[in-house]
N, C-alpha and C positions, 0 to 999 in steps of 0.2 A: 503533446496533445494528440489524442487519438479520437477521431470522429466516428470510426467504424472499426469493429474488431471481428475477424472471422477466425474460425478454428479454436483450438484450445491449447495453443503453445504456451509454455511457461514464459514468464518475463522476469528478468533480474535487472535491477538498477542499483548501482553502488557508486559511492564517491568517498574519498578519504576525508575531504574537508570541504563540504558545501551542502547546499540545499537540494532536495529532490522534490520536484513538483510534477505530479502525473495527473492529467485530465483525461477522463474516459467517459463513454456514453452512459446514459441513464440505466440501461438494463445490464450493466456490467456485473459479472460474477467471478469470484476468485477465492482461493485460499491465501490469505494475506499473512506474510511474516515480515514485520517492519521493526527496525531497531536503529537507534541513534545513541552514540556515546555521550553527546552533550548537545541536546536540543529537545524538540518536542515533536509529537505526532498529531496531525490534524486530519480529519476526514469528513467529507460530506455524506458518506454512506453509513447506513446502519450496519454494524458488524456484530455477528454472533461470536463472542470471545471464547477462545480455547485457553484454559489456564488462567493465569493472572495477567492483569493489564497494569501498566505503569506509564509514567510520562515519557519514558524512553524505549518502551518495548510493547509490541502489540502482535498477537497471533489470533486469527479468527477467520470467519467466513463472511464474504459479501454475497448476497443473493443466493443462488443455487450452488455456489462454489465453482469447481471445475479447475481451470488453470491455476498454477501457483504464481503468485506475485510476491517477489522478494525485493524489499527496499532497505538498503543499509547505508548509513552514513556515519562516519566517525565523529563529525562535528558539524551538525546542521539540522535544520528542521525538515521533516518529511510531511508533505501535503498530498492528499489523495482527493482530487476534486471531481465533481460531476459536471458534465456539459449542460 
């Protein structure tokens, strides 16, 4: 859970076997690359999709973009939540 973000550093979150849940502030912007081998992707943010979207893969832009947010799990759900 991040209540405030400064700068534009990229963020990577990975796990081989587990859920990833990220909570960020309302005005968050990023280039999102999320994938799960066996799970689903859920988001509270509107995302401008790049390419195709599926239950297990998502690429796109939140807000104005900026930093890269990479979320990868081999076996679990990915959740991108808004505070």
